[in-house]
SETOR-518865 format. One record per atom (N, C-alpha, C): x, y, z. Coordinates in Angstrom, 1 decimal. Layout:
BEGIN
X, Y, Z
...
END
This chain:
BEGIN
-228.9, -79.9, -14.3
-228.9, -79.8, -12.9
-230.3, -79.5, -12.4
-230.6, -80.2, -11.3
-231.9, -80.2, -10.7
-232.1, -78.9, -9.8
-233.2, -78.2, -10.1
-233.5, -77.0, -9.2
-234.1, -77.4, -7.9
-233.6, -77.1, -6.8
-234.1, -77.5, -5.5
-234.4, -76.3, -4.7
-235.4, -76.5, -3.8
-235.6, -75.4, -2.8
-234.4, -75.1, -2.0
-234.3, -73.8, -1.5
-233.2, -73.4, -0.8
-232.9, -74.3, 0.4
-233.9, -74.7, 1.2
-233.8, -75.5, 2.3
-233.3, -76.8, 2.0
-233.8, -77.5, 0.9
-233.3, -78.8, 0.5
-231.8, -78.7, 0.1
-231.3, -77.6, -0.6
-229.9, -77.5, -0.9
-229.1, -77.3, 0.4
-229.7, -76.6, 1.3
-228.9, -76.3, 2.6
-228.7, -77.7, 3.3
-229.8, -78.6, 3.3
-229.6, -79.8, 4.0
-228.5, -80.7, 3.2
-228.6, -80.7, 1.9
-227.6, -81.4, 1.1
-226.2, -81.0, 1.4
-226.0, -79.6, 1.4
-224.7, -79.1, 1.7
-224.2, -79.5, 3.1
-225.2, -79.4, 4.1
-224.8, -79.7, 5.5
-224.3, -81.2, 5.6
-225.0, -82.1, 4.9
-224.7, -83.6, 5.0
-223.3, -83.8, 4.3
-223.1, -83.0, 3.2
-221.9, -83.3, 2.4
-220.7, -82.7, 3.3
-220.9, -81.7, 4.1
-219.8, -81.2, 4.9
-219.6, -81.8, 6.3
-220.6, -82.7, 6.6
-220.6, -83.3, 7.9
-219.5, -84.4, 8.0
-219.0, -84.6, 9.1
-218.0, -85.7, 9.3
-218.7, -87.1, 9.0
-218.0, -88.1, 8.6
-218.5, -89.4, 8.2
-219.3, -90.0, 9.3
-218.8, -89.9, 10.6
-219.4, -90.5, 11.7
-220.8, -89.9, 12.0
-221.0, -88.6, 11.7
-222.2, -87.9, 11.9
-223.3, -88.5, 10.9
-222.8, -88.6, 9.7
-223.8, -89.1, 8.6
-224.1, -90.5, 8.9
-223.2, -91.3, 9.3
-223.5, -92.8, 9.6
-224.5, -92.8, 10.8
-224.3, -92.1, 11.8
-225.2, -92.1, 12.9
-226.6, -91.6, 12.5
-226.6, -90.6, 11.7
-227.9, -90.2, 11.2
-228.7, -91.3, 10.5
-228.0, -92.0, 9.6
-228.6, -93.1, 8.8
-229.0, -94.2, 9.7
-228.2, -94.6, 10.6
-228.5, -95.7, 11.6
-229.7, -95.4, 12.3
-229.8, -94.1, 12.8
-231.0, -93.7, 13.7
-232.2, -93.7, 12.8
-232.1, -93.3, 11.7
-233.3, -93.2, 10.8
-233.8, -94.7, 10.5
-232.8, -95.6, 10.1
-233.3, -96.9, 9.9
-233.8, -97.6, 11.1
-233.3, -97.3, 12.3
-233.9, -97.9, 13.5
-235.3, -97.4, 13.7
-235.5, -96.1, 13.5
-236.8, -95.6, 13.6
-237.8, -96.1, 12.6
-237.3, -96.5, 11.4
-238.3, -97.0, 10.4
-238.6, -98.4, 10.7
-237.7, -99.2, 11.0
-238.1, -100.7, 11.2
-237.6, -101.3, 12.5
-237.1, -100.6, 13.4
-236.6, -101.1, 14.6
-235.2, -101.5, 14.6
-234.8, -102.2, 13.5
-233.4, -102.6, 13.3
-232.9, -102.2, 12.0
-231.6, -102.0, 11.9
-231.1, -101.7, 10.5
-231.3, -102.9, 9.7
-231.4, -102.8, 8.3
-231.5, -103.9, 7.4
-230.4, -104.8, 7.4
-230.4, -105.9, 6.8
-229.3, -106.8, 6.7
-228.1, -106.2, 6.1
-228.3, -105.3, 5.1
-227.1, -104.7, 4.4
-226.4, -103.8, 5.4
-227.1, -103.2, 6.3
-226.5, -102.3, 7.3
-225.8, -103.0, 8.4
-226.2, -104.4, 8.6
-225.6, -105.1, 9.8
-224.1, -105.2, 9.7
-223.6, -105.2, 8.5
-222.1, -105.3, 8.4
-221.4, -104.0, 8.8
-222.1, -102.9, 8.7
-221.5, -101.6, 9.0
-221.8, -101.1, 10.4
-222.8, -101.6, 11.0
-223.3, -101.0, 12.3
-222.7, -102.0, 13.4
-222.2, -101.4, 14.4
-221.8, -102.0, 15.6
-222.8, -102.0, 16.6
-222.9, -102.9, 17.6
-224.0, -102.8, 18.6
-223.9, -101.5, 19.4
-222.7, -100.9, 19.6
-222.6, -99.7, 20.4
-222.9, -98.5, 19.4
-223.3, -97.4, 19.9
-223.5, -96.2, 19.0
-222.2, -95.8, 18.4
-222.2, -95.3, 17.2
-221.0, -94.9, 16.6
-220.5, -93.6, 17.3
-221.4, -92.8, 17.7
-221.1, -91.4, 18.3
-222.1, -91.1, 19.4
-221.6, -90.8, 20.5
-222.6, -90.4, 21.6
-223.5, -89.3, 21.2
-224.8, -89.3, 21.7
-225.8, -88.3, 21.3
-225.3, -86.9, 21.4
-224.7, -86.6, 22.5
-224.2, -85.2, 22.8
-223.3, -84.8, 21.7
-222.3, -85.7, 21.3
-221.4, -85.3, 20.3
-222.0, -85.2, 18.9
-223.0, -86.0, 18.7
-223.7, -85.9, 17.4
-224.4, -84.6, 17.3
-225.1, -84.1, 18.4
-225.8, -82.9, 18.3
-224.8, -81.7, 18.2
-223.7, -81.8, 18.8
-222.7, -80.8, 18.7
-222.1, -80.7, 17.3
-221.8, -81.9, 16.7
-221.3, -81.9, 15.4
-222.2, -81.4, 14.3
-223.6, -81.7, 14.5
-224.5, -81.3, 13.5
-224.7, -79.7, 13.6
-224.8, -79.3, 14.8
-225.0, -77.8, 15.0
-223.8, -77.0, 14.9
-222.7, -77.6, 14.8
-221.4, -76.9, 14.8
-221.2, -76.0, 13.5
-221.8, -76.4, 12.4
-221.6, -75.6, 11.2
-222.5, -74.4, 11.3
-221.8, -73.3, 11.1
-222.6, -72.0, 11.1
-222.7, -71.4, 9.7
-223.7, -70.6, 9.5
-223.9, -70.0, 8.3
-222.9, -68.9, 8.0
-222.7, -68.6, 6.7
-221.8, -67.5, 6.3
-222.2, -66.1, 6.9
-223.5, -65.9, 6.9
-224.0, -64.7, 7.5
-223.7, -64.5, 9.0
-223.8, -65.6, 9.8
-223.4, -65.6, 11.2
-222.0, -65.3, 11.3
-221.2, -66.0, 10.5
-219.7, -65.8, 10.5
-219.4, -64.2, 10.4
-220.0, -63.7, 9.4
-219.9, -62.3, 9.0
-220.2, -61.4, 10.2
-221.4, -61.7, 10.8
-221.8, -60.9, 12.1
-220.9, -61.0, 13.2
-220.3, -62.2, 13.3
-219.5, -62.5, 14.6
-218.0, -62.1, 14.3
-217.6, -61.6, 13.2
-216.3, -61.2, 12.9
-215.8, -60.2, 13.9
-214.6, -60.3, 14.3
-214.0, -59.4, 15.3
-213.2, -58.3, 14.7
-212.5, -58.6, 13.6
-211.7, -57.6, 12.9
-212.5, -56.9, 11.9
-212.2, -55.6, 11.7
-212.9, -54.8, 10.7
-212.7, -55.4, 9.3
-211.5, -56.0, 9.0
-211.2, -56.5, 7.7
-212.0, -57.8, 7.4
-212.5, -58.5, 8.5
-213.3, -59.7, 8.3
-214.8, -59.4, 8.1
-215.2, -58.2, 8.4
-216.6, -57.9, 8.2
-217.0, -57.8, 6.8
-218.3, -58.1, 6.5
-218.8, -57.9, 5.2
-219.0, -56.4, 5.0
-218.8, -55.9, 3.8
-219.0, -54.6, 3.5
-220.5, -54.3, 3.4
-220.8, -53.1, 4.0
-222.2, -52.7, 3.9
-222.3, -51.3, 3.2
-223.4, -51.0, 2.6
-223.5, -49.7, 1.9
-223.7, -48.6, 3.0
-223.1, -47.5, 2.8
-223.2, -46.3, 3.7
-224.3, -45.4, 3.0
-225.3, -45.0, 3.8
-226.3, -44.2, 3.2
-225.8, -42.8, 2.8
-226.5, -42.2, 1.9
-226.1, -40.8, 1.4
-225.9, -39.8, 2.5
-226.8, -39.9, 3.5
-226.8, -38.9, 4.6
-225.6, -39.2, 5.5
-225.3, -40.5, 5.8
-224.0, -40.8, 6.5
-222.8, -40.4, 5.8
-222.7, -40.6, 4.5
-221.6, -40.2, 3.7
-221.3, -38.7, 3.8
-222.4, -38.0, 3.7
-222.4, -36.5, 3.7
-221.9, -36.0, 5.1
-222.4, -36.7, 6.1
-222.0, -36.4, 7.5
-220.5, -36.7, 7.7
-220.0, -37.7, 7.1
-218.6, -38.1, 7.3
-217.7, -36.9, 6.5
-218.2, -36.6, 5.3
-217.5, -35.5, 4.6
-217.5, -34.2, 5.4
-218.6, -33.8, 5.9
-218.7, -32.6, 6.8
-217.7, -32.7, 8.0
-217.7, -33.9, 8.6
-216.8, -34.1, 9.8
-215.4, -33.9, 9.3
-215.0, -34.5, 8.2
-213.6, -34.4, 7.7
-213.3, -32.9, 7.4
-214.2, -32.2, 6.7
-214.0, -30.8, 6.4
-213.7, -30.0, 7.7
-214.6, -30.2, 8.7
-214.5, -29.5, 9.9
-213.2, -29.8, 10.6
-212.7, -31.0, 10.6
-211.4, -31.4, 11.2
-210.3, -30.7, 10.4
-210.3, -30.7, 9.1
-209.2, -30.0, 8.4
-209.2, -28.5, 8.5
-210.4, -28.0, 8.6
-210.5, -26.4, 8.8
-210.0, -26.0, 10.2
-210.1, -26.9, 11.1
-209.7, -26.5, 12.5
-208.1, -26.5, 12.7
-207.4, -27.0, 11.7
-206.0, -27.3, 11.8
-205.3, -26.1, 11.0
-204.2, -25.6, 11.6
-203.4, -24.6, 11.0
-202.3, -25.2, 10.1
-202.2, -26.5, 10.2
-201.2, -27.2, 9.4
-202.0, -28.2, 8.6
-201.4, -28.7, 7.5
-202.0, -29.6, 6.6
-202.0, -31.0, 7.3
-202.9, -31.8, 6.9
-203.1, -33.2, 7.4
-203.0, -34.2, 6.4
-202.7, -35.4, 6.8
-202.6, -36.5, 5.9
-203.9, -37.4, 6.1
-204.1, -38.3, 5.1
-205.2, -39.1, 5.1
-205.2, -40.0, 6.5
-204.1, -40.5, 6.9
-203.9, -41.3, 8.1
-204.3, -40.6, 9.4
-203.9, -39.3, 9.3
-204.2, -38.4, 10.6
-205.7, -38.2, 10.6
-206.4, -38.0, 9.5
-207.9, -37.8, 9.5
-208.5, -39.1, 9.9
-208.1, -40.2, 9.4
-208.8, -41.5, 9.7
-208.6, -41.8, 11.1
-207.4, -41.6, 11.7
-207.2, -41.9, 13.2
-207.9, -41.0, 14.1
-207.9, -39.7, 13.7
-208.5, -38.7, 14.7
-210.0, -38.9, 14.7
-210.6, -39.3, 13.5
-212.1, -39.3, 13.4
-212.6, -40.8, 13.5
-211.7, -41.7, 13.7
-212.0, -43.1, 13.8
-212.8, -43.6, 12.6
-212.2, -43.3, 11.4
-212.8, -43.7, 10.1
-211.9, -44.7, 9.5
-212.4, -45.6, 8.7
-211.6, -46.5, 7.9
-210.7, -45.6, 6.9
-209.5, -45.9, 6.7
-208.6, -45.1, 5.8
-209.2, -44.8, 4.4
-209.9, -45.8, 3.9
-210.5, -45.7, 2.6
-211.6, -44.6, 2.6
-212.4, -44.5, 3.7
-213.4, -43.6, 3.8
-212.8, -42.2, 4.0
-211.8, -42.1, 4.7
-211.1, -40.7, 4.9
-210.6, -40.3, 3.5
-209.9, -41.2, 2.8
-209.3, -40.8, 1.6
-210.5, -40.4, 0.6
-211.5, -41.1, 0.5
-212.6, -40.7, -0.4
-213.2, -39.3, 0.0
-213.4, -39.1, 1.3
-213.9, -37.8, 1.7
-213.0, -36.6, 1.4
-211.6, -36.9, 1.5
-210.6, -35.8, 1.3
-210.6, -35.6, -0.2
-210.7, -36.7, -1.0
-210.7, -36.5, -2.5
-212.0, -35.7, -3.0
-213.0, -36.1, -2.4
-214.3, -35.3, -2.7
-214.2, -33.8, -2.4
-213.7, -33.6, -1.2
-213.6, -32.2, -0.8
-212.6, -31.4, -1.7
-211.5, -32.0, -2.1
-210.5, -31.4, -2.9
-211.1, -31.3, -4.3
-211.8, -32.2, -4.9
-212.4, -32.0, -6.2
-213.4, -31.0, -6.2
-214.2, -30.8, -5.1
-215.2, -29.7, -5.0
-214.5, -28.3, -4.7
-213.2, -28.3, -4.5
-212.4, -27.0, -4.3
-212.5, -26.5, -2.8
-213.1, -27.2, -1.9
-213.3, -26.9, -0.5
-211.9, -27.0, 0.2
-211.2, -28.1, -0.1
-209.8, -28.2, 0.4
-208.8, -28.2, -0.7
-207.5, -28.0, -0.3
-206.4, -28.0, -1.3
-205.6, -29.2, -1.0
-205.0, -29.8, -2.1
-204.2, -31.0, -1.9
-202.8, -30.6, -2.5
-201.8, -31.1, -1.8
-200.4, -30.9, -2.3
-199.6, -32.2, -2.0
-198.6, -32.5, -2.8
-197.8, -33.7, -2.7
-198.3, -34.9, -3.3
-197.6, -36.0, -3.4
-198.0, -37.3, -3.9
-197.7, -38.3, -3.0
-198.4, -39.4, -3.2
-198.3, -40.6, -2.5
-198.3, -40.4, -0.9
-197.3, -40.9, -0.3
-197.2, -40.8, 1.2
-197.0, -39.4, 1.7
-196.6, -38.4, 0.8
-196.4, -37.0, 1.1
-197.6, -36.1, 0.8
-198.7, -36.8, 0.5
-199.9, -35.9, 0.1
-200.4, -35.4, 1.5
-200.7, -34.1, 1.4
-201.3, -33.4, 2.5
-202.5, -32.5, 2.1
-203.4, -32.3, 2.9
-204.6, -31.5, 2.6
-204.6, -30.3, 3.6
-205.1, -29.2, 3.1
-205.3, -28.0, 3.9
-206.4, -27.0, 3.5
-206.7, -26.1, 4.3
-207.7, -25.1, 4.0
-207.3, -24.3, 2.8
-206.0, -24.0, 2.7
-205.4, -23.2, 1.6
-204.4, -24.0, 0.9
-204.0, -23.6, -0.2
-202.9, -24.2, -1.0
-201.7, -24.1, -0.3
-201.4, -23.0, 0.3
-200.1, -22.6, 1.1
-199.9, -23.6, 2.2
-201.0, -23.8, 2.9
-200.9, -24.7, 4.1
-200.6, -26.2, 3.6
-201.3, -26.6, 2.5
-201.2, -27.9, 2.0
-199.7, -28.1, 1.6
-199.2, -27.2, 0.8
-197.8, -27.3, 0.3
-196.8, -27.3, 1.4
-197.0, -26.4, 2.3
-196.0, -26.4, 3.4
-196.0, -27.7, 4.2
-197.1, -28.3, 4.4
-197.2, -29.6, 5.1
-196.6, -30.7, 4.3
-196.8, -30.7, 3.0
-196.1, -31.7, 2.2
-194.6, -31.5, 2.1
-194.1, -30.4, 2.1
-192.7, -30.1, 2.2
-192.1, -30.6, 3.5
-192.8, -30.3, 4.6
-192.4, -30.7, 5.9
-192.4, -32.3, 6.0
-193.3, -32.9, 5.4
-193.4, -34.3, 5.5
-192.2, -35.0, 4.7
-191.8, -34.3, 3.6
-190.6, -34.9, 2.9
-189.3, -34.6, 3.5
-189.2, -33.6, 4.4
-188.0, -33.3, 5.1
-187.7, -34.2, 6.2
END
């Protein structure tokens, strides 16, 4: 395999993914610039009229967007690329979750925390698990009946209520 510079590989990939009409138009334009007329071999493939209008050619060539741009332009959270959260941001999220749970007289579920604090469910779950592992919060119940609270009594009561 030949090692190529990144830009050369990008050009190759762009040409390979371009529609046939675009590639043909590019070759015809290049040959016309080099010698004024396409060679005899090209005469059988080229019609007197342009294969594709210039505006359509420009649009087709520029239509392909990079993967990075697609990731930036994603509209749904599930379409976005994952980014690392800084340690300070993670600690702030954990403190925010702890404050939310401490303010409640009843136990809370992961979904309630995520919705109230506008966090992704996975982030809320990780923060709750961290706080429970550190002994700051108490956990009771399993799976969809899991509830967290300031005290073990609050968490257990919330889990029982969720099952009822």
